[in-house]
OpenMM code with the backbone's topology and positions (N, CA, C; nanometers):
from openmm import Vec3, app, unit

residues = "MET LYS ARG GLU ILE TRP GLU TRP THR LYS ALA ILE VAL ILE ALA LEU VAL ILE ALA PHE ILE LEU ARG THR PHE VAL PHE ALA THR SER VAL VAL GLU GLY ALA SER MET ASP PRO THR LEU GLU SER GLY GLU ARG VAL ILE PHE ASN LYS ALA VAL TYR ILE ILE ASP GLU PRO ASP ARG GLY ASP ILE VAL ILE ILE GLN HIS PRO HIS LYS ASN TYR VAL LYS ARG VAL ILE GLY LEU PRO ASN GLU THR LEU GLU ALA ARG ASP ASN VAL LEU TYR ILE ASP GLY GLU ALA VAL ASP GLU ASP TYR LEU THR ASP HIS GLU LEU GLU GLY THR GLY ASN ILE ASP PRO ILE GLU ILE PRO ASP GLY GLN TYR TYR VAL MET GLY ASP ASN ARG GLU ILE SER LYS ASP SER ARG ASN GLY LEU GLY LEU ILE GLU GLY GLU ASP ILE ILE GLY ARG SER GLU VAL ILE ILE PHE PRO PHE GLY ASN MET SER PHE THR ARG".split()
positions = [
    Vec3(-1.7013, 4.3765, -1.8244),
    Vec3(-1.5838, 4.3043, -1.8905),
    Vec3(-1.4898, 4.2514, -1.7833),
    Vec3(-1.4287, 4.3378, -1.7305),
    Vec3(-1.3139, 4.3242, -1.6042),
    Vec3(-1.3713, 4.2611, -1.4916),
    Vec3(-1.5229, 4.2612, -1.4552),
    Vec3(-1.5480, 4.2099, -1.3451),
    Vec3(-1.5785, 4.0409, -1.4071),
    Vec3(-1.6281, 4.0099, -1.5230),
    Vec3(-1.5893, 3.8498, -1.5617),
    Vec3(-1.4936, 3.7561, -1.5406),
    Vec3(-1.3852, 3.8857, -1.5996),
    Vec3(-1.2221, 3.8147, -1.5692),
    Vec3(-1.2104, 3.8004, -1.4694),
    Vec3(-1.2208, 3.9115, -1.3917),
    Vec3(-1.1554, 3.8953, -1.2209),
    Vec3(-1.2374, 3.7636, -1.2021),
    Vec3(-1.3712, 3.7333, -1.1883),
    Vec3(-1.4714, 3.6377, -1.1415),
    Vec3(-1.3762, 3.4726, -1.1995),
    Vec3(-1.3660, 3.5179, -1.3314),
    Vec3(-1.3049, 3.3449, -1.3861),
    Vec3(-1.1502, 3.3342, -1.2861),
    Vec3(-1.0906, 3.4803, -1.2964),
    Vec3(-0.9371, 3.4032, -1.2191),
    Vec3(-0.9727, 3.3964, -1.0854),
    Vec3(-1.0534, 3.4448, -1.0001),
    Vec3(-1.0481, 3.3729, -0.8617),
    Vec3(-1.0688, 3.2394, -0.8660),
    Vec3(-1.1927, 3.2140, -0.9553),
    Vec3(-1.2280, 3.0812, -0.9677),
    Vec3(-1.1465, 2.9819, -1.0249),
    Vec3(-1.0336, 3.0097, -1.1169),
    Vec3(-0.9229, 2.9320, -1.1370),
    Vec3(-0.8244, 2.9043, -1.0105),
    Vec3(-0.8002, 3.0162, -0.9420),
    Vec3(-0.7181, 3.0296, -0.8631),
    Vec3(-0.7543, 2.9240, -0.7415),
    Vec3(-0.8877, 2.9582, -0.7045),
    Vec3(-0.9382, 2.8834, -0.5960),
    Vec3(-0.9198, 2.7367, -0.6313),
    Vec3(-0.9981, 2.7022, -0.7429),
    Vec3(-0.9610, 2.5431, -0.8081),
    Vec3(-0.8079, 2.5071, -0.8134),
    Vec3(-0.7129, 2.5685, -0.7773),
    Vec3(-0.5837, 2.5499, -0.8254),
    Vec3(-0.4986, 2.5304, -0.6775),
    Vec3(-0.5927, 2.6058, -0.5942),
    Vec3(-0.5231, 2.5844, -0.4806),
    Vec3(-0.6219, 2.4637, -0.3994),
    Vec3(-0.7576, 2.4321, -0.4234),
    Vec3(-0.7882, 2.3540, -0.3900),
    Vec3(-0.7273, 2.1924, -0.4439),
    Vec3(-0.6953, 2.1923, -0.5410),
    Vec3(-0.6556, 2.0508, -0.6133),
    Vec3(-0.5079, 2.0479, -0.5552),
    Vec3(-0.4122, 2.1532, -0.5251),
    Vec3(-0.2938, 2.1502, -0.4775),
    Vec3(-0.2640, 2.0841, -0.3256),
    Vec3(-0.3948, 2.1165, -0.2501),
    Vec3(-0.4279, 2.1069, -0.1218),
    Vec3(-0.4880, 1.9464, -0.1217),
    Vec3(-0.5675, 1.9191, -0.2182),
    Vec3(-0.5879, 1.7830, -0.2141),
    Vec3(-0.4863, 1.6861, -0.2296),
    Vec3(-0.4025, 1.7210, -0.3378),
    Vec3(-0.2910, 1.6287, -0.4115),
    Vec3(-0.1667, 1.6231, -0.2792),
    Vec3(-0.1749, 1.7251, -0.2201),
    Vec3(-0.0500, 1.7502, -0.1119),
    Vec3(-0.0877, 1.6544, 0.0220),
    Vec3(-0.2109, 1.6695, 0.0614),
    Vec3(-0.2422, 1.6115, 0.2028),
    Vec3(-0.3428, 1.5303, 0.1697),
    Vec3(-0.3831, 1.4823, 0.0615),
    Vec3(-0.5334, 1.3908, 0.0901),
    Vec3(-0.5258, 1.2847, -0.0092),
    Vec3(-0.4918, 1.3004, -0.1508),
    Vec3(-0.4751, 1.1997, -0.2954),
    Vec3(-0.3403, 1.1908, -0.3272),
    Vec3(-0.3145, 1.1102, -0.3806),
    Vec3(-0.1996, 1.1053, -0.4601),
    Vec3(-0.2029, 0.9794, -0.5694),
    Vec3(-0.1309, 1.0014, -0.6641),
    Vec3(-0.1415, 0.8910, -0.7494),
    Vec3(-0.0042, 0.8477, -0.7401),
    Vec3(0.0266, 0.6922, -0.7729),
    Vec3(0.1722, 0.5936, -0.8078),
    Vec3(0.1550, 0.5204, -0.9150),
    Vec3(0.2356, 0.5015, -0.9555),
    Vec3(0.2586, 0.3645, -1.0706),
    Vec3(0.3130, 0.2329, -0.9878),
    Vec3(0.2554, 0.1659, -1.0243),
    Vec3(0.3132, -0.0089, -0.9624),
    Vec3(0.4038, -0.0004, -1.0798),
    Vec3(0.5310, -0.0870, -0.9848),
    Vec3(0.6662, -0.1081, -1.1035),
    Vec3(0.6458, -0.2552, -1.0375),
    Vec3(0.6732, -0.3579, -1.1370),
    Vec3(0.7099, -0.4625, -1.1180),
    Vec3(0.5838, -0.5660, -1.0654),
    Vec3(0.5938, -0.7262, -1.0750),
    Vec3(0.5153, -0.8116, -1.0749),
    Vec3(0.5010, -0.8684, -0.8929),
    Vec3(0.5400, -0.7798, -0.8144),
    Vec3(0.5405, -0.8096, -0.6936),
    Vec3(0.4297, -0.8056, -0.6217),
    Vec3(0.3045, -0.7537, -0.6924),
    Vec3(0.1709, -0.7369, -0.6358),
    Vec3(0.0835, -0.8103, -0.7068),
    Vec3(0.1197, -0.8983, -0.8333),
    Vec3(0.0368, -1.0056, -0.8800),
    Vec3(-0.0253, -1.0598, -0.8431),
    Vec3(-0.2063, -1.1282, -0.8144),
    Vec3(-0.2457, -1.0787, -0.9237),
    Vec3(-0.3697, -0.9379, -0.9247),
    Vec3(-0.3275, -0.8729, -0.7681),
    Vec3(-0.4005, -0.8064, -0.7368),
    Vec3(-0.3904, -0.6741, -0.7952),
    Vec3(-0.2366, -0.6065, -0.8267),
    Vec3(-0.2240, -0.5164, -0.8815),
    Vec3(-0.1190, -0.5471, -0.9939),
    Vec3(-0.1098, -0.4714, -1.1056),
    Vec3(-0.0355, -0.5290, -1.2066),
    Vec3(0.0828, -0.4416, -1.2169),
    Vec3(0.1815, -0.4573, -1.3083),
    Vec3(0.3037, -0.3595, -1.3514),
    Vec3(0.2146, -0.2522, -1.4450),
    Vec3(0.2744, -0.1367, -1.4386),
    Vec3(0.2024, -0.0225, -1.5141),
    Vec3(0.0819, 0.0147, -1.4550),
    Vec3(-0.0020, -0.0209, -1.3517),
    Vec3(-0.1145, 0.0006, -1.3629),
    Vec3(-0.0804, 0.1417, -1.2328),
    Vec3(-0.1584, 0.2607, -1.2426),
    Vec3(-0.1806, 0.3676, -1.2102),
    Vec3(-0.3037, 0.3419, -1.0763),
    Vec3(-0.2622, 0.3787, -0.9719),
    Vec3(-0.3427, 0.3980, -0.8593),
    Vec3(-0.3492, 0.5172, -0.7468),
    Vec3(-0.4964, 0.5369, -0.6980),
    Vec3(-0.4884, 0.6337, -0.5915),
    Vec3(-0.4631, 0.6107, -0.4723),
    Vec3(-0.3893, 0.6731, -0.4063),
    Vec3(-0.3713, 0.6237, -0.2771),
    Vec3(-0.3974, 0.7392, -0.1561),
    Vec3(-0.4654, 0.7145, -0.0438),
    Vec3(-0.5380, 0.7835, 0.0306),
    Vec3(-0.4265, 0.8174, 0.1495),
    Vec3(-0.3775, 0.9724, 0.1216),
    Vec3(-0.2483, 1.0083, 0.2305),
    Vec3(-0.3041, 1.0593, 0.3533),
    Vec3(-0.4419, 1.0698, 0.3849),
    Vec3(-0.4906, 1.1193, 0.5089),
    Vec3(-0.5420, 1.0131, 0.5622),
    Vec3(-0.5694, 0.8845, 0.5298),
    Vec3(-0.6191, 0.7654, 0.6236),
    Vec3(-0.5165, 0.7377, 0.7514),
    Vec3(-0.4245, 0.7646, 0.7424),
    Vec3(-0.3138, 0.7235, 0.8375),
    Vec3(-0.2840, 0.8220, 0.9605),
    Vec3(-0.3367, 0.9419, 0.8785),
    Vec3(-0.3320, 1.0580, 1.0305),
    Vec3(-0.4318, 1.0485, 1.1180),
    Vec3(-0.5297, 0.9962, 1.0931),
    Vec3(-0.6405, 0.9726, 1.2261),
    Vec3(-0.6686, 0.8106, 1.2649),
    Vec3(-0.5695, 0.7217, 1.1853),
    Vec3(-0.6098, 0.5699, 1.1814),
    Vec3(-0.4647, 0.4910, 1.1521),
    Vec3(-0.4353, 0.3889, 1.1992),
    Vec3(-0.3022, 0.2622, 1.2167),
    Vec3(-0.3557, 0.1739, 1.0681),
    Vec3(-0.2641, 0.1760, 1.0041),
    Vec3(-0.2500, 0.0586, 0.8734),
    Vec3(-0.3223, -0.0839, 0.9511),
    Vec3(-0.3732, -0.1366, 0.8830),
    Vec3(-0.4348, -0.3025, 0.9142),
    Vec3(-0.4102, -0.3936, 0.8440),
    Vec3(-0.4141, -0.5130, 0.9073),
    Vec3(-0.3899, -0.6093, 0.8088),
    Vec3(-0.4352, -0.5915, 0.6825),
    Vec3(-0.3931, -0.6782, 0.5569),
    Vec3(-0.4632, -0.6563, 0.4372),
    Vec3(-0.4597, -0.5307, 0.3576),
    Vec3(-0.4249, -0.4347, 0.4293),
    Vec3(-0.4388, -0.3034, 0.3905),
    Vec3(-0.3156, -0.3085, 0.2740),
    Vec3(-0.3329, -0.2654, 0.1410),
    Vec3(-0.2252, -0.1962, 0.0298),
    Vec3(-0.1833, -0.1137, 0.0417),
    Vec3(-0.0452, -0.0794, 0.0965),
    Vec3(-0.0101, 0.0554, 0.1464),
    Vec3(0.1342, 0.1033, 0.0278),
    Vec3(0.1245, 0.2091, 0.0578),
    Vec3(0.2256, 0.2945, -0.0196),
    Vec3(0.3677, 0.3066, 0.0606),
    Vec3(0.4828, 0.2405, 0.0433),
    Vec3(0.6112, 0.2832, 0.1713),
    Vec3(0.7041, 0.3898, 0.0924),
    Vec3(0.7149, 0.4800, 0.1570),
    Vec3(0.8402, 0.6030, 0.1125),
    Vec3(0.9692, 0.5192, 0.1643),
    Vec3(1.0004, 0.4983, 0.0412),
    Vec3(1.1941, 0.4426, 0.0647),
    Vec3(1.2803, 0.5459, -0.0208),
    Vec3(1.4154, 0.5878, 0.0257),
    Vec3(1.5069, 0.6376, -0.0123),
    Vec3(1.4995, 0.6405, -0.1779),
    Vec3(1.5014, 0.5179, -0.2098),
    Vec3(1.5399, 0.5298, -0.3980),
    Vec3(1.4194, 0.5184, -0.4835),
    Vec3(1.3043, 0.4693, -0.3911),
    Vec3(1.1696, 0.4540, -0.4668),
    Vec3(1.0426, 0.4019, -0.3891),
    Vec3(0.9365, 0.4306, -0.4156),
    Vec3(0.8300, 0.4050, -0.3551),
    Vec3(0.7852, 0.2705, -0.4000),
    Vec3(0.7582, 0.1713, -0.2519),
    Vec3(0.6994, 0.0593, -0.3050),
    Vec3(0.5543, 0.0221, -0.2566),
    Vec3(0.4650, -0.0293, -0.3027),
    Vec3(0.3494, -0.1081, -0.2953),
    Vec3(0.3253, -0.2267, -0.2543),
    Vec3(0.2940, -0.2821, -0.1055),
    Vec3(0.2897, -0.3684, -0.0420),
    Vec3(0.1844, -0.3991, 0.0495),
    Vec3(0.1499, -0.5288, 0.0758),
    Vec3(0.0245, -0.5410, 0.1979),
    Vec3(0.0695, -0.5630, 0.3234),
    Vec3(0.0208, -0.5258, 0.3819),
    Vec3(0.0092, -0.5089, 0.5679),
    Vec3(0.0212, -0.6526, 0.5981),
    Vec3(0.0501, -0.7000, 0.6375),
    Vec3(0.0807, -0.8882, 0.6843),
    Vec3(0.0937, -0.8694, 0.8625),
    Vec3(0.2005, -0.7943, 0.9241),
    Vec3(0.2024, -0.7819, 1.0556),
    Vec3(0.1829, -0.6852, 1.1267),
    Vec3(0.1349, -0.6461, 1.2254),
    Vec3(0.1086, -0.5519, 1.2763),
    Vec3(0.1913, -0.5303, 1.4149),
    Vec3(0.2255, -0.4121, 1.4891),
    Vec3(0.3197, -0.4305, 1.5917),
    Vec3(0.2777, -0.4553, 1.6796),
    Vec3(0.3971, -0.5245, 1.7839),
    Vec3(0.3830, -0.6086, 1.9013),
    Vec3(0.2943, -0.7388, 1.8414),
    Vec3(0.3056, -0.8166, 1.7583),
    Vec3(0.2638, -0.8903, 1.7012),
    Vec3(0.3877, -1.0316, 1.6878),
    Vec3(0.3663, -1.1317, 1.6950),
    Vec3(0.4456, -1.2335, 1.6467),
    Vec3(0.4136, -1.3120, 1.5417),
    Vec3(0.4825, -1.3129, 1.4267),
    Vec3(0.4668, -1.3340, 1.3171),
    Vec3(0.5471, -1.4671, 1.3019),
    Vec3(0.5178, -1.5521, 1.2131),
    Vec3(0.5666, -1.6575, 1.1543),
    Vec3(0.5133, -1.7393, 1.0429),
    Vec3(0.5376, -1.8223, 0.9662),
    Vec3(0.4959, -1.9131, 0.8696),
    Vec3(0.5785, -2.0345, 0.8504),
    Vec3(0.5011, -2.1535, 0.8370),
    Vec3(0.5182, -2.2816, 0.8390),
    Vec3(0.4721, -2.3367, 0.7274),
    Vec3(0.5076, -2.4163, 0.6297),
    Vec3(0.4711, -2.4661, 0.5101),
    Vec3(0.3576, -2.3800, 0.4296),
    Vec3(0.4029, -2.2406, 0.4442),
    Vec3(0.3405, -2.1401, 0.3043),
    Vec3(0.1893, -2.1083, 0.4485),
    Vec3(0.2111, -2.1456, 0.5278),
    Vec3(0.0690, -2.0926, 0.6148),
    Vec3(0.1464, -1.9881, 0.7217),
    Vec3(0.0692, -1.8584, 0.7060),
    Vec3(0.1114, -1.7569, 0.8074),
    Vec3(0.0473, -1.7605, 0.8954),
    Vec3(0.1105, -1.7324, 1.0029),
    Vec3(0.0724, -1.7708, 1.1798),
    Vec3(0.1274, -1.6089, 1.2589),
    Vec3(-0.0403, -1.5286, 1.2971),
    Vec3(0.0060, -1.4460, 1.3957),
    Vec3(-0.0329, -1.4921, 1.5470),
    Vec3(0.0598, -1.4530, 1.6077),
    Vec3(0.0256, -1.5021, 1.7622),
    Vec3(-0.0139, -1.6235, 1.7777),
    Vec3(0.0493, -1.7366, 1.6767),
    Vec3(0.0195, -1.8822, 1.6705),
    Vec3(-0.1322, -1.8838, 1.6097),
    Vec3(-0.1746, -1.8146, 1.5672),
    Vec3(-0.3096, -1.8374, 1.4930),
    Vec3(-0.2571, -1.8429, 1.3583),
    Vec3(-0.3366, -1.9642, 1.2785),
    Vec3(-0.3450, -1.9145, 1.1003),
    Vec3(-0.4084, -1.8101, 1.0801),
    Vec3(-0.3799, -1.7359, 0.9610),
    Vec3(-0.4272, -1.6199, 0.9087),
    Vec3(-0.4740, -1.6787, 0.7548),
    Vec3(-0.5875, -1.6361, 0.7489),
    Vec3(-0.6758, -1.6746, 0.6409),
    Vec3(-0.6525, -1.5675, 0.5476),
    Vec3(-0.5515, -1.5717, 0.4461),
    Vec3(-0.5388, -1.4493, 0.3303),
    Vec3(-0.5943, -1.5186, 0.2142),
    Vec3(-0.7582, -1.4858, 0.1968),
    Vec3(-0.8502, -1.4960, 0.1096),
    Vec3(-0.8130, -1.4076, 0.0079),
    Vec3(-0.7383, -1.2681, 0.0188),
    Vec3(-0.6812, -1.2241, -0.1134),
    Vec3(-0.5667, -1.3221, -0.2250),
    Vec3(-0.5067, -1.4033, -0.1624),
    Vec3(-0.4175, -1.4872, -0.2630),
    Vec3(-0.4778, -1.6656, -0.2998),
    Vec3(-0.4551, -1.6482, -0.4165),
    Vec3(-0.4693, -1.7774, -0.4856),
    Vec3(-0.3781, -1.8711, -0.4036),
    Vec3(-0.3871, -2.0406, -0.4520),
    Vec3(-0.2940, -2.1392, -0.3877),
    Vec3(-0.1466, -2.1072, -0.4424),
    Vec3(-0.1578, -2.0777, -0.5753),
    Vec3(-0.0527, -2.0445, -0.6485),
    Vec3(0.0647, -1.9715, -0.5575),
    Vec3(0.0030, -1.8277, -0.5312),
    Vec3(0.0623, -1.6961, -0.4729),
    Vec3(0.1021, -1.7392, -0.2937),
    Vec3(-0.0125, -1.8308, -0.2395),
    Vec3(0.0453, -1.8706, -0.1178),
    Vec3(0.1575, -1.9870, -0.0829),
    Vec3(0.2048, -2.0324, -0.2161),
    Vec3(0.2955, -2.1226, -0.1980),
    Vec3(0.4399, -2.0659, -0.2045),
    Vec3(0.4113, -1.9216, -0.2415),
    Vec3(0.5401, -1.8351, -0.2192),
    Vec3(0.5786, -1.8155, -0.0824),
    Vec3(0.4818, -1.8193, -0.0330),
    Vec3(0.4921, -1.7772, 0.1238),
    Vec3(0.6338, -1.8512, 0.2303),
    Vec3(0.6534, -1.9666, 0.2020),
    Vec3(0.7441, -2.0427, 0.2365),
    Vec3(0.7494, -2.0518, 0.3777),
    Vec3(0.8466, -2.0670, 0.4699),
    Vec3(0.8499, -2.0607, 0.5806),
    Vec3(0.9378, -1.9434, 0.6673),
    Vec3(0.8659, -1.8892, 0.7519),
    Vec3(0.9454, -1.7374, 0.8170),
    Vec3(0.9409, -1.8022, 0.9904),
    Vec3(1.0784, -1.7844, 1.0187),
    Vec3(1.1170, -1.8010, 1.1506),
    Vec3(1.0299, -1.6915, 1.2559),
    Vec3(0.9877, -1.7231, 1.3152),
    Vec3(0.9053, -1.6475, 1.4314),
    Vec3(0.9944, -1.5119, 1.4691),
    Vec3(0.9308, -1.4035, 1.3996),
    Vec3(0.9786, -1.2426, 1.4760),
    Vec3(0.8900, -1.1787, 1.5319),
    Vec3(0.9386, -1.1143, 1.6186),
    Vec3(0.8325, -1.0318, 1.7424),
    Vec3(0.8392, -0.8855, 1.6419),
    Vec3(0.7026, -0.8142, 1.6187),
    Vec3(0.7419, -0.7067, 1.5512),
    Vec3(0.7279, -0.5734, 1.6392),
    Vec3(0.8254, -0.5021, 1.6505),
    Vec3(0.8534, -0.3889, 1.7375),
    Vec3(0.6991, -0.2468, 1.7350),
    Vec3(0.6975, -0.2145, 1.8366),
    Vec3(0.6176, -0.0994, 1.8182),
    Vec3(0.6502, 0.0220, 1.7224),
    Vec3(0.5238, 0.0042, 1.6452),
    Vec3(0.5411, 0.1313, 1.5426),
    Vec3(0.6034, 0.0864, 1.4039),
    Vec3(0.6467, -0.0485, 1.3973),
    Vec3(0.6827, -0.1147, 1.2799),
    Vec3(0.5836, -0.2123, 1.2196),
    Vec3(0.6117, -0.2665, 1.1119),
    Vec3(0.5036, -0.3019, 1.0165),
    Vec3(0.6020, -0.4557, 0.9582),
    Vec3(0.5021, -0.5658, 0.9408),
    Vec3(0.5955, -0.6533, 0.8423),
    Vec3(0.4655, -0.6770, 0.7075),
    Vec3(0.5379, -0.6177, 0.6034),
    Vec3(0.4925, -0.6234, 0.4576),
    Vec3(0.5458, -0.7106, 0.3810),
    Vec3(0.4519, -0.7792, 0.2567),
    Vec3(0.4686, -0.8899, 0.1868),
    Vec3(0.4040, -0.8223, 0.0516),
    Vec3(0.4327, -0.8774, -0.0627),
    Vec3(0.3959, -0.8656, -0.1816),
    Vec3(0.2988, -0.9839, -0.2126),
    Vec3(0.1995, -0.9767, -0.2960),
    Vec3(0.0796, -1.0716, -0.3274),
    Vec3(0.1536, -1.1962, -0.3939),
    Vec3(0.2812, -1.1635, -0.4761),
    Vec3(0.3231, -1.2604, -0.5564),
    Vec3(0.4559, -1.2944, -0.4875),
    Vec3(0.4121, -1.3685, -0.3764),
    Vec3(0.5061, -1.3919, -0.2741),
    Vec3(0.6624, -1.4723, -0.3222),
    Vec3(0.6554, -1.5243, -0.4316),
    Vec3(0.8104, -1.6403, -0.5075),
    Vec3(0.8640, -1.4766, -0.5242),
    Vec3(0.8135, -1.3868, -0.5717),
    Vec3(0.9480, -1.2813, -0.6379),
    Vec3(0.9393, -1.1687, -0.5629),
    Vec3(0.8570, -1.1238, -0.4842),
    Vec3(0.8405, -0.9969, -0.4035),
    Vec3(0.9634, -0.9629, -0.3241),
    Vec3(1.0114, -0.8459, -0.3476),
    Vec3(1.1168, -0.7974, -0.2281),
    Vec3(1.0207, -0.7189, -0.1339),
    Vec3(1.0688, -0.7702, 0.0040),
    Vec3(0.9527, -0.7007, 0.0814),
    Vec3(0.9907, -0.7684, 0.2284),
    Vec3(0.9557, -0.7433, 0.3451),
    Vec3(0.9929, -0.7587, 0.4893),
    Vec3(1.0972, -0.8726, 0.4999),
    Vec3(1.0782, -0.9952, 0.4196),
    Vec3(1.1291, -1.1270, 0.4370),
    Vec3(1.2792, -1.1226, 0.3780),
    Vec3(1.3098, -1.0236, 0.2614),
    Vec3(1.4326, -1.0354, 0.1709),
    Vec3(1.4843, -0.9107, 0.1330),
    Vec3(1.4863, -0.7889, 0.2126),
    Vec3(1.5802, -0.6710, 0.1744),
    Vec3(1.4815, -0.5636, 0.2002),
    Vec3(1.3597, -0.5459, 0.2429),
    Vec3(1.2832, -0.4228, 0.2840),
    Vec3(1.2878, -0.4488, 0.4434),
    Vec3(1.2811, -0.5346, 0.5066),
    Vec3(1.2701, -0.5399, 0.6514),
    Vec3(1.1519, -0.5047, 0.7038),
    Vec3(1.1771, -0.4643, 0.8382),
    Vec3(1.0540, -0.4254, 0.9062),
    Vec3(1.0271, -0.2757, 0.8627),
    Vec3(0.8920, -0.2429, 0.8131),
    Vec3(0.8674, -0.0974, 0.7956),
    Vec3(0.7975, -0.0147, 0.8840),
    Vec3(0.8878, 0.1158, 0.9089),
    Vec3(0.8352, 0.2376, 1.0251),
    Vec3(0.7325, 0.2746, 0.9783),
    Vec3(0.6236, 0.2909, 1.0877),
    Vec3(0.4959, 0.3356, 1.0468),
    Vec3(0.5086, 0.4826, 0.9905),
    Vec3(0.5783, 0.5675, 0.9996),
    Vec3(0.5809, 0.6893, 0.9320),
    Vec3(0.6550, 0.6891, 0.7615),
    Vec3(0.7065, 0.5627, 0.7709),
    Vec3(0.7460, 0.5440, 0.5871),
    Vec3(0.6003, 0.4805, 0.5223),
    Vec3(0.4865, 0.4681, 0.5834),
    Vec3(0.3753, 0.4266, 0.5180),
    Vec3(0.3228, 0.5806, 0.4625),
    Vec3(0.3133, 0.5874, 0.3522),
    Vec3(0.2490, 0.7111, 0.3502),
    Vec3(0.1132, 0.7053, 0.2740),
    Vec3(0.0178, 0.6006, 0.2591),
    Vec3(-0.0781, 0.5963, 0.2065),
    Vec3(-0.1263, 0.4808, 0.2086),
    Vec3(-0.2405, 0.4445, 0.1864),
    Vec3(-0.3431, 0.3342, 0.1532),
    Vec3(-0.3856, 0.3664, 0.0310),
    Vec3(-0.3637, 0.2604, -0.0905),
    Vec3(-0.4103, 0.2287, -0.1994),
    Vec3(-0.5371, 0.2318, -0.2096),
    Vec3(-0.6414, 0.3025, -0.2848),
    Vec3(-0.7674, 0.2952, -0.2695),
    Vec3(-0.8423, 0.2460, -0.4251),
    Vec3(-0.7929, 0.3207, -0.5335),
    Vec3(-0.8484, 0.2581, -0.6574),
    Vec3(-0.7329, 0.2997, -0.7945),
    Vec3(-0.7811, 0.1556, -0.8395),
    Vec3(-0.6809, 0.1693, -0.9340),
    Vec3(-0.7555, 0.2390, -1.0689),
    Vec3(-0.6879, 0.3641, -1.1078),
    Vec3(-0.7417, 0.4249, -1.2456),
    Vec3(-0.6963, 0.4060, -1.4099),
    Vec3(-0.6044, 0.3185, -1.3684),
    Vec3(-0.5419, 0.3154, -1.5139),
    Vec3(-0.4490, 0.1909, -1.5699),
    Vec3(-0.4904, 0.1442, -1.6407),
    Vec3(-0.5452, 0.1523, -1.7571),
    Vec3(-0.7363, 0.1443, -1.7189),
    Vec3(-0.7877, 0.2220, -1.7872),
    Vec3(-0.9130, 0.2359, -1.7791),
    Vec3(-0.9921, 0.1100, -1.7680),
    Vec3(-0.9666, -0.0201, -1.8051),
    Vec3(-1.0288, -0.1442, -1.8199),
    Vec3(-1.0036, -0.1973, -1.7031),
    Vec3(-0.9189, -0.1733, -1.6081),
    Vec3(-0.8944, -0.2465, -1.4897),
    Vec3(-0.9298, -0.1388, -1.3697),
    Vec3(-0.9835, -0.0067, -1.4177),
    Vec3(-1.0544, 0.0622, -1.2886),
    Vec3(-1.1230, -0.0089, -1.1741),
    Vec3(-1.0652, -0.0304, -1.0724),
    Vec3(-1.1362, -0.0762, -0.9508),
    Vec3(-1.1134, -0.0763, -0.8395),
    Vec3(-1.1805, -0.0914, -0.7212),
    Vec3(-1.1210, -0.0576, -0.5714),
    Vec3(-1.0181, -0.1994, -0.5300),
    Vec3(-0.9229, -0.1678, -0.4802),
    Vec3(-0.7932, -0.2010, -0.4709),
    Vec3(-0.8118, -0.2835, -0.2902),
    Vec3(-0.9300, -0.2970, -0.2764),
    Vec3(-0.9125, -0.4034, -0.1096),
    Vec3(-0.9287, -0.4889, -0.1402),
] * unit.nanometer
topology = app.Topology()
chain = topology.addChain("A")
for resn in residues:
    res = topology.addResidue(resn, chain)
    for name in ("N", "CA", "C"):
        topology.addAtom(name, app.Element.getBySymbol(name[0]), res)
């Protein structure tokens, strides 16, 4: 009987240690607050984000990322990468002079892009925007350029509400 209790105790402790390691270094959850990522992510949805992906890789254009900010975390989409020149004219985004196809946005969301004067993105920084361009607080109006170390993960899966469960790419 003692041996069985000991085996169960070891199994539970090992499971807790593995869960702690995964939660701390690999995956975590975040709740989407507000409508800045509509229609891709809705307010109140809970997403799993991958914390380890940017240890071995860099954020890419189009990634939905979690940004650590002093007062709260933000969920935004990476639009501009380090060492690129970004601008927008008449709701069309240009990177290094080439128009970018933002196929994840509807015409309505694209209308909120507006005009952005050319900006050179320094090394180690990123330009982010919400998908709901008309109301999003992002690199255009409040967040500014985002340091690479402030990007703490990439959104992977919507896990709640269960009816909305899907990948976030």
